[in-house]
FIDREN-63144 format. One record per atom (N, C-alpha, C, CB): residue number from 0; residue in three letters; atom name; x, y negated, z. Coordinates in steps of 0.2 Angstrom, whole numbers, plus 5000, padded with zeros to 4 digits. Glycine has a CB too. Layout:
<atoms>
<atom NUM; ALA; CA; <X; Y; Z>>
...
</atoms>
This chain:
<atoms>
<atom 0; MET; N; <5005; 5006; 5001>>
<atom 0; MET; CA; <5000; 4999; 5000>>
<atom 0; MET; C; <5004; 4993; 4997>>
<atom 0; MET; CB; <4996; 4997; 5007>>
<atom 1; LYS; N; <5002; 4990; 4997>>
<atom 1; LYS; CA; <5006; 4981; 4996>>
<atom 1; LYS; C; <5006; 4978; 5001>>
<atom 1; LYS; CB; <5002; 4976; 4992>>
<atom 2; ALA; N; <5010; 4976; 5002>>
<atom 2; ALA; CA; <5012; 4970; 5011>>
<atom 2; ALA; C; <5014; 4965; 5007>>
<atom 2; ALA; CB; <5019; 4974; 5019>>
<atom 3; TYR; N; <5010; 4958; 5010>>
<atom 3; TYR; CA; <5012; 4953; 5007>>
<atom 3; TYR; C; <5012; 4949; 5014>>
<atom 3; TYR; CB; <5008; 4950; 5002>>
<atom 4; VAL; N; <5018; 4943; 5013>>
<atom 4; VAL; CA; <5019; 4937; 5018>>
<atom 4; VAL; C; <5019; 4930; 5018>>
<atom 4; VAL; CB; <5025; 4938; 5020>>
<atom 5; ILE; N; <5016; 4927; 5021>>
<atom 5; ILE; CA; <5013; 4922; 5014>>
<atom 5; ILE; C; <5016; 4916; 5023>>
<atom 5; ILE; CB; <4999; 4924; 5010>>
<atom 6; VAL; N; <5019; 4912; 5022>>
<atom 6; VAL; CA; <5026; 4908; 5027>>
<atom 6; VAL; C; <5018; 4901; 5025>>
<atom 6; VAL; CB; <5039; 4905; 5021>>
<atom 7; ILE; N; <5017; 4898; 5031>>
<atom 7; ILE; CA; <5015; 4888; 5030>>
<atom 7; ILE; C; <5018; 4885; 5030>>
<atom 7; ILE; CB; <5012; 4883; 5033>>
<atom 8; ASP; N; <5023; 4881; 5028>>
<atom 8; ASP; CA; <5025; 4877; 5031>>
<atom 8; ASP; C; <5020; 4869; 5032>>
<atom 8; ASP; CB; <5032; 4877; 5028>>
<atom 9; SER; N; <5020; 4869; 5040>>
<atom 9; SER; CA; <5015; 4861; 5039>>
<atom 9; SER; C; <5018; 4855; 5043>>
<atom 9; SER; CB; <5008; 4862; 5042>>
<atom 10; GLU; N; <5026; 4857; 5045>>
<atom 10; GLU; CA; <5031; 4851; 5043>>
<atom 10; GLU; C; <5035; 4851; 5043>>
<atom 10; GLU; CB; <5032; 4846; 5045>>
<atom 11; ILE; N; <5040; 4848; 5035>>
<atom 11; ILE; CA; <5047; 4847; 5032>>
<atom 11; ILE; C; <5052; 4845; 5035>>
<atom 11; ILE; CB; <5047; 4844; 5027>>
<atom 12; THR; N; <5053; 4844; 5039>>
<atom 12; THR; CA; <5055; 4838; 5043>>
<atom 12; THR; C; <5064; 4836; 5041>>
<atom 12; THR; CB; <5054; 4841; 5051>>
<atom 13; ASP; N; <5069; 4840; 5037>>
<atom 13; ASP; CA; <5070; 4840; 5030>>
<atom 13; ASP; C; <5073; 4840; 5029>>
<atom 13; ASP; CB; <5070; 4839; 5027>>
<atom 14; ALA; N; <5070; 4842; 5021>>
<atom 14; ALA; CA; <5069; 4843; 5016>>
<atom 14; ALA; C; <5079; 4847; 5012>>
<atom 14; ALA; CB; <5065; 4836; 5013>>
<atom 15; GLU; N; <5080; 4844; 5012>>
<atom 15; GLU; CA; <5091; 4844; 5010>>
<atom 15; GLU; C; <5091; 4851; 5015>>
<atom 15; GLU; CB; <5100; 4835; 5015>>
<atom 16; GLY; N; <5090; 4851; 5020>>
<atom 16; GLY; CA; <5093; 4854; 5023>>
<atom 16; GLY; C; <5089; 4861; 5020>>
<atom 16; GLY; CB; <5094; 4853; 5029>>
<atom 17; LEU; N; <5084; 4859; 5021>>
<atom 17; LEU; CA; <5078; 4868; 5018>>
<atom 17; LEU; C; <5080; 4871; 5012>>
<atom 17; LEU; CB; <5070; 4866; 5016>>
<atom 18; ALA; N; <5079; 4868; 5008>>
<atom 18; ALA; CA; <5084; 4867; 4997>>
<atom 18; ALA; C; <5090; 4870; 5001>>
<atom 18; ALA; CB; <5086; 4856; 4991>>
<atom 19; SER; N; <5096; 4869; 5007>>
<atom 19; SER; CA; <5103; 4873; 5006>>
<atom 19; SER; C; <5099; 4880; 5008>>
<atom 19; SER; CB; <5112; 4870; 5012>>
<atom 20; VAL; N; <5094; 4880; 5012>>
<atom 20; VAL; CA; <5095; 4887; 5013>>
<atom 20; VAL; C; <5091; 4891; 5008>>
<atom 20; VAL; CB; <5095; 4888; 5019>>
<atom 21; ALA; N; <5086; 4889; 5005>>
<atom 21; ALA; CA; <5080; 4891; 4999>>
<atom 21; ALA; C; <5082; 4899; 4998>>
<atom 21; ALA; CB; <5082; 4886; 4990>>
<atom 22; GLY; N; <5090; 4896; 4993>>
<atom 22; GLY; CA; <5091; 4898; 4989>>
<atom 22; GLY; C; <5095; 4909; 4991>>
<atom 22; GLY; CB; <5096; 4891; 4985>>
<atom 23; PRO; N; <5099; 4907; 4996>>
<atom 23; PRO; CA; <5101; 4911; 4998>>
<atom 23; PRO; C; <5095; 4916; 5003>>
<atom 23; PRO; CB; <5107; 4908; 5000>>
<atom 24; MET; N; <5088; 4910; 5006>>
<atom 24; MET; CA; <5082; 4918; 5007>>
<atom 24; MET; C; <5081; 4919; 5001>>
<atom 24; MET; CB; <5075; 4919; 5011>>
<atom 25; ALA; N; <5079; 4918; 4997>>
<atom 25; ALA; CA; <5077; 4919; 4988>>
<atom 25; ALA; C; <5083; 4923; 4987>>
<atom 25; ALA; CB; <5077; 4909; 4982>>
<atom 26; GLU; N; <5088; 4925; 4987>>
<atom 26; GLU; CA; <5091; 4931; 4985>>
<atom 26; GLU; C; <5090; 4938; 4990>>
<atom 26; GLU; CB; <5096; 4929; 4984>>
<atom 27; GLU; N; <5091; 4935; 4997>>
<atom 27; GLU; CA; <5090; 4941; 5001>>
<atom 27; GLU; C; <5083; 4943; 5001>>
<atom 27; GLU; CB; <5091; 4940; 5007>>
<atom 28; THR; N; <5078; 4939; 4999>>
<atom 28; THR; CA; <5069; 4944; 5000>>
<atom 28; THR; C; <5070; 4947; 4992>>
<atom 28; THR; CB; <5058; 4937; 5002>>
<atom 29; GLU; N; <5073; 4945; 4984>>
<atom 29; GLU; CA; <5073; 4948; 4982>>
<atom 29; GLU; C; <5077; 4954; 4979>>
<atom 29; GLU; CB; <5071; 4945; 4982>>
<atom 30; ALA; N; <5082; 4957; 4984>>
<atom 30; ALA; CA; <5088; 4958; 4985>>
<atom 30; ALA; C; <5082; 4966; 4990>>
<atom 30; ALA; CB; <5095; 4951; 4990>>
<atom 31; HIS; N; <5079; 4964; 4990>>
<atom 31; HIS; CA; <5075; 4967; 4998>>
<atom 31; HIS; C; <5071; 4971; 4993>>
<atom 31; HIS; CB; <5069; 4961; 5005>>
<atom 32; GLY; N; <5067; 4969; 4988>>
<atom 32; GLY; CA; <5060; 4971; 4985>>
<atom 32; GLY; C; <5056; 4963; 4985>>
<atom 32; GLY; CB; <5056; 4977; 4989>>
<atom 33; GLY; N; <5057; 4959; 4986>>
<atom 33; GLY; CA; <5053; 4957; 4987>>
<atom 33; GLY; C; <5051; 4949; 4981>>
<atom 33; GLY; CB; <5053; 4957; 4994>>
<atom 34; ARG; N; <5041; 4950; 4980>>
<atom 34; ARG; CA; <5043; 4946; 4971>>
<atom 34; ARG; C; <5038; 4939; 4974>>
<atom 34; ARG; CB; <5039; 4951; 4960>>
<atom 35; TYR; N; <5038; 4934; 4973>>
<atom 35; TYR; CA; <5037; 4927; 4975>>
<atom 35; TYR; C; <5031; 4929; 4970>>
<atom 35; TYR; CB; <5043; 4921; 4975>>
<atom 36; LEU; N; <5026; 4928; 4972>>
<atom 36; LEU; CA; <5017; 4925; 4971>>
<atom 36; LEU; C; <5018; 4917; 4972>>
<atom 36; LEU; CB; <5010; 4928; 4980>>
<atom 37; VAL; N; <5018; 4916; 4976>>
<atom 37; VAL; CA; <5020; 4908; 4976>>
<atom 37; VAL; C; <5022; 4905; 4980>>
<atom 37; VAL; CB; <5016; 4905; 4976>>
<atom 38; ARG; N; <5025; 4901; 4978>>
<atom 38; ARG; CA; <5033; 4898; 4980>>
<atom 38; ARG; C; <5032; 4890; 4980>>
<atom 38; ARG; CB; <5040; 4901; 4973>>
<atom 39; GLY; N; <5030; 4886; 4983>>
<atom 39; GLY; CA; <5029; 4878; 4982>>
<atom 39; GLY; C; <5021; 4873; 4983>>
<atom 39; GLY; CB; <5031; 4877; 4973>>
<atom 40; GLY; N; <5024; 4870; 4984>>
<atom 40; GLY; CA; <5016; 4864; 4984>>
<atom 40; GLY; C; <5011; 4866; 4979>>
<atom 40; GLY; CB; <5019; 4855; 4979>>
<atom 41; GLY; N; <5006; 4861; 4981>>
<atom 41; GLY; CA; <4998; 4860; 4980>>
<atom 41; GLY; C; <4996; 4864; 4980>>
<atom 41; GLY; CB; <4995; 4858; 4976>>
<atom 42; ALA; N; <4996; 4863; 4987>>
<atom 42; ALA; CA; <4988; 4866; 4994>>
<atom 42; ALA; C; <4984; 4863; 4996>>
<atom 42; ALA; CB; <4990; 4867; 5001>>
<atom 43; THR; N; <4978; 4865; 4994>>
<atom 43; THR; CA; <4972; 4859; 4995>>
<atom 43; THR; C; <4970; 4864; 5003>>
<atom 43; THR; CB; <4963; 4858; 4987>>
<atom 44; ALA; N; <4967; 4861; 5006>>
<atom 44; ALA; CA; <4963; 4864; 5012>>
<atom 44; ALA; C; <4956; 4862; 5013>>
<atom 44; ALA; CB; <4966; 4864; 5018>>
<atom 45; PHE; N; <4951; 4870; 5012>>
<atom 45; PHE; CA; <4946; 4868; 5012>>
<atom 45; PHE; C; <4943; 4869; 5014>>
<atom 45; PHE; CB; <4943; 4868; 5010>>
<atom 46; SER; N; <4945; 4873; 5021>>
<atom 46; SER; CA; <4946; 4872; 5030>>
<atom 46; SER; C; <4949; 4870; 5038>>
<atom 46; SER; CB; <4948; 4875; 5031>>
<atom 47; GLY; N; <4950; 4868; 5042>>
<atom 47; GLY; CA; <4954; 4868; 5044>>
<atom 47; GLY; C; <4957; 4860; 5045>>
<atom 47; GLY; CB; <4957; 4872; 5040>>
<atom 48; ALA; N; <4959; 4860; 5048>>
<atom 48; ALA; CA; <4960; 4853; 5051>>
<atom 48; ALA; C; <4966; 4849; 5048>>
<atom 48; ALA; CB; <4961; 4855; 5059>>
<atom 49; SER; N; <4973; 4852; 5044>>
<atom 49; SER; CA; <4975; 4850; 5040>>
<atom 49; SER; C; <4979; 4853; 5033>>
<atom 49; SER; CB; <4977; 4845; 5044>>
<atom 50; THR; N; <4980; 4851; 5027>>
<atom 50; THR; CA; <4984; 4852; 5022>>
<atom 50; THR; C; <4993; 4855; 5027>>
<atom 50; THR; CB; <4984; 4845; 5016>>
<atom 51; PRO; N; <4990; 4860; 5021>>
<atom 51; PRO; CA; <5000; 4862; 5024>>
<atom 51; PRO; C; <5006; 4861; 5016>>
<atom 51; PRO; CB; <5001; 4874; 5028>>
<atom 52; GLU; N; <5009; 4854; 5016>>
<atom 52; GLU; CA; <5015; 4854; 5014>>
<atom 52; GLU; C; <5019; 4859; 5009>>
<atom 52; GLU; CB; <5018; 4854; 5021>>
<atom 53; HIS; N; <5021; 4868; 5011>>
<atom 53; HIS; CA; <5021; 4871; 5007>>
<atom 53; HIS; C; <5019; 4877; 5009>>
<atom 53; HIS; CB; <5025; 4869; 5005>>
<atom 54; VAL; N; <5017; 4882; 5004>>
<atom 54; VAL; CA; <5015; 4886; 5003>>
<atom 54; VAL; C; <5019; 4893; 4999>>
<atom 54; VAL; CB; <5011; 4884; 5002>>
<atom 55; THR; N; <5021; 4900; 5004>>
<atom 55; THR; CA; <5026; 4904; 5000>>
<atom 55; THR; C; <5017; 4910; 5002>>
<atom 55; THR; CB; <5036; 4906; 5005>>
<atom 56; VAL; N; <5018; 4916; 4996>>
<atom 56; VAL; CA; <5017; 4921; 4997>>
<atom 56; VAL; C; <5023; 4926; 4991>>
<atom 56; VAL; CB; <5010; 4920; 4997>>
<atom 57; ILE; N; <5019; 4932; 4997>>
<atom 57; ILE; CA; <5030; 4934; 4992>>
<atom 57; ILE; C; <5028; 4945; 4994>>
<atom 57; ILE; CB; <5043; 4928; 5003>>
<atom 58; GLU; N; <5027; 4945; 4991>>
<atom 58; GLU; CA; <5025; 4953; 4988>>
<atom 58; GLU; C; <5030; 4956; 4990>>
<atom 58; GLU; CB; <5023; 4955; 4979>>
<atom 59; PHE; N; <5029; 4964; 4992>>
<atom 59; PHE; CA; <5032; 4968; 4993>>
<atom 59; PHE; C; <5027; 4978; 4990>>
<atom 59; PHE; CB; <5032; 4965; 5002>>
<atom 60; ASP; N; <5031; 4980; 4990>>
<atom 60; ASP; CA; <5029; 4987; 4986>>
<atom 60; ASP; C; <5024; 4992; 4995>>
<atom 60; ASP; CB; <5040; 4992; 4982>>
<atom 61; SER; N; <5029; 4987; 4999>>
<atom 61; SER; CA; <5027; 4992; 5008>>
<atom 61; SER; C; <5028; 4988; 5011>>
<atom 61; SER; CB; <5031; 4997; 5012>>
<atom 62; LEU; N; <5024; 4988; 5018>>
<atom 62; LEU; CA; <5024; 4985; 5026>>
<atom 62; LEU; C; <5033; 4987; 5025>>
<atom 62; LEU; CB; <5017; 4991; 5033>>
<atom 63; ASP; N; <5036; 4992; 5027>>
<atom 63; ASP; CA; <5041; 4993; 5028>>
<atom 63; ASP; C; <5047; 4991; 5024>>
<atom 63; ASP; CB; <5041; 5000; 5028>>
<atom 64; GLN; N; <5044; 4992; 5020>>
<atom 64; GLN; CA; <5050; 4985; 5016>>
<atom 64; GLN; C; <5054; 4980; 5018>>
<atom 64; GLN; CB; <5048; 4981; 5013>>
<atom 65; ALA; N; <5046; 4977; 5019>>
<atom 65; ALA; CA; <5043; 4969; 5022>>
<atom 65; ALA; C; <5045; 4970; 5027>>
<atom 65; ALA; CB; <5036; 4966; 5022>>
<atom 66; LYS; N; <5048; 4972; 5029>>
<atom 66; LYS; CA; <5048; 4974; 5038>>
<atom 66; LYS; C; <5058; 4975; 5039>>
<atom 66; LYS; CB; <5040; 4985; 5041>>
<atom 67; THR; N; <5062; 4978; 5037>>
<atom 67; THR; CA; <5067; 4980; 5035>>
<atom 67; THR; C; <5068; 4970; 5035>>
<atom 67; THR; CB; <5068; 4987; 5027>>
<atom 68; LEU; N; <5069; 4969; 5026>>
<atom 68; LEU; CA; <5068; 4963; 5028>>
<atom 68; LEU; C; <5067; 4956; 5032>>
<atom 68; LEU; CB; <5066; 4963; 5027>>
<atom 69; PHE; N; <5063; 4956; 5035>>
<atom 69; PHE; CA; <5065; 4954; 5043>>
<atom 69; PHE; C; <5069; 4953; 5051>>
<atom 69; PHE; CB; <5061; 4954; 5044>>
<atom 70; GLU; N; <5069; 4961; 5046>>
<atom 70; GLU; CA; <5072; 4961; 5054>>
<atom 70; GLU; C; <5078; 4963; 5053>>
<atom 70; GLU; CB; <5068; 4965; 5059>>
<atom 71; SER; N; <5083; 4964; 5046>>
<atom 71; SER; CA; <5091; 4962; 5045>>
<atom 71; SER; C; <5094; 4953; 5045>>
<atom 71; SER; CB; <5092; 4965; 5037>>
<atom 72; GLU; N; <5101; 4956; 5050>>
<atom 72; GLU; CA; <5101; 4953; 5052>>
<atom 72; GLU; C; <5108; 4946; 5046>>
<atom 72; GLU; CB; <5100; 4957; 5058>>
<atom 73; THR; N; <5106; 4947; 5042>>
<atom 73; THR; CA; <5106; 4943; 5037>>
<atom 73; THR; C; <5103; 4936; 5037>>
<atom 73; THR; CB; <5104; 4946; 5031>>
<atom 74; PHE; N; <5096; 4942; 5033>>
<atom 74; PHE; CA; <5088; 4939; 5037>>
<atom 74; PHE; C; <5087; 4933; 5042>>
<atom 74; PHE; CB; <5084; 4944; 5040>>
<atom 75; THR; N; <5088; 4939; 5044>>
<atom 75; THR; CA; <5088; 4935; 5052>>
<atom 75; THR; C; <5090; 4927; 5056>>
<atom 75; THR; CB; <5093; 4940; 5056>>
<atom 76; GLY; N; <5097; 4927; 5054>>
<atom 76; GLY; CA; <5101; 4922; 5053>>
<atom 76; GLY; C; <5097; 4913; 5047>>
<atom 76; GLY; CB; <5108; 4927; 5049>>
<atom 77; LEU; N; <5098; 4916; 5040>>
<atom 77; LEU; CA; <5095; 4912; 5035>>
<atom 77; LEU; C; <5088; 4910; 5040>>
<atom 77; LEU; CB; <5094; 4917; 5028>>
<atom 78; ARG; N; <5085; 4914; 5044>>
<atom 78; ARG; CA; <5077; 4910; 5044>>
<atom 78; ARG; C; <5078; 4904; 5053>>
<atom 78; ARG; CB; <5069; 4918; 5043>>
<atom 79; ALA; N; <5083; 4908; 5055>>
<atom 79; ALA; CA; <5087; 4905; 5060>>
<atom 79; ALA; C; <5090; 4897; 5058>>
<atom 79; ALA; CB; <5093; 4911; 5062>>
<atom 80; GLN; N; <5091; 4897; 5051>>
<atom 80; GLN; CA; <5095; 4892; 5053>>
<atom 80; GLN; C; <5089; 4886; 5049>>
<atom 80; GLN; CB; <5105; 4894; 5049>>
<atom 81; ARG; N; <5085; 4892; 5043>>
<atom 81; ARG; CA; <5078; 4885; 5040>>
<atom 81; ARG; C; <5074; 4883; 5046>>
<atom 81; ARG; CB; <5069; 4889; 5034>>
<atom 82; ASN; N; <5073; 4885; 5053>>
<atom 82; ASN; CA; <5069; 4883; 5058>>
<atom 82; ASN; C; <5071; 4877; 5058>>
<atom 82; ASN; CB; <5070; 4887; 5064>>
<atom 83; GLN; N; <5078; 4877; 5058>>
<atom 83; GLN; CA; <5079; 4865; 5058>>
<atom 83; GLN; C; <5077; 4863; 5055>>
<atom 83; GLN; CB; <5084; 4860; 5057>>
<atom 84; PHE; N; <5076; 4865; 5047>>
<atom 84; PHE; CA; <5072; 4861; 5044>>
<atom 84; PHE; C; <5061; 4863; 5042>>
<atom 84; PHE; CB; <5077; 4859; 5038>>
<atom 85; VAL; N; <5062; 4864; 5045>>
<atom 85; VAL; CA; <5055; 4864; 5046>>
<atom 85; VAL; C; <5048; 4867; 5050>>
<atom 85; VAL; CB; <5054; 4866; 5042>>
<atom 86; ARG; N; <5047; 4866; 5052>>
<atom 86; ARG; CA; <5040; 4869; 5058>>
<atom 86; ARG; C; <5036; 4874; 5053>>
<atom 86; ARG; CB; <5032; 4861; 5061>>
<atom 87; ALA; N; <5035; 4882; 5054>>
<atom 87; ALA; CA; <5031; 4884; 5048>>
<atom 87; ALA; C; <5029; 4889; 5051>>
<atom 87; ALA; CB; <5034; 4886; 5042>>
<atom 88; SER; N; <5024; 4891; 5049>>
<atom 88; SER; CA; <5021; 4900; 5052>>
<atom 88; SER; C; <5018; 4906; 5045>>
<atom 88; SER; CB; <5012; 4899; 5059>>
<atom 89; SER; N; <5024; 4910; 5050>>
<atom 89; SER; CA; <5023; 4917; 5044>>
<atom 89; SER; C; <5019; 4924; 5045>>
<atom 89; SER; CB; <5030; 4921; 5044>>
<atom 90; ILE; N; <5013; 4927; 5043>>
<atom 90; ILE; CA; <5012; 4932; 5043>>
<atom 90; ILE; C; <5013; 4939; 5037>>
<atom 90; ILE; CB; <5008; 4931; 5044>>
<atom 91; LEU; N; <5014; 4945; 5042>>
<atom 91; LEU; CA; <5013; 4950; 5036>>
<atom 91; LEU; C; <5007; 4952; 5038>>
<atom 91; LEU; CB; <5019; 4956; 5035>>
<atom 92; VAL; N; <5006; 4955; 5029>>
<atom 92; VAL; CA; <4998; 4959; 5033>>
<atom 92; VAL; C; <4998; 4964; 5025>>
<atom 92; VAL; CB; <4987; 4951; 5035>>
<atom 93; GLU; N; <4993; 4971; 5025>>
<atom 93; GLU; CA; <4993; 4975; 5022>>
<atom 93; GLU; C; <4988; 4976; 5014>>
<atom 93; GLU; CB; <4991; 4979; 5028>>
<atom 94; GLY; N; <4991; 4972; 5010>>
<atom 94; GLY; CA; <4987; 4970; 5005>>
<atom 94; GLY; C; <4982; 4980; 5005>>
<atom 94; GLY; CB; <4994; 4968; 4997>>
<atom 95; VAL; N; <4975; 4979; 4999>>
<atom 95; VAL; CA; <4972; 4984; 4997>>
<atom 95; VAL; C; <4972; 4989; 4990>>
<atom 95; VAL; CB; <4967; 4982; 4997>>
</atoms>
């Protein structure tokens, strides 16, 4: 069953800093089998209190494949760097 990571950036505090880790994070994601379905702007809120600044959706062939990425030492380090530049929420969901 496919799995999806959905990342919603509610506040980008340093766009240049975020850009500096975006490439390495994408490379690591793709090396673990992730495929970007949505990566970037143009979000419109239909309900809720705010519109996110940036939304990312990544597809994986399985939940385990996604977990392997998120538990890897390299990705954990990149995510810690990224968190210096953005307030974000991430969820992992199984698809249909």
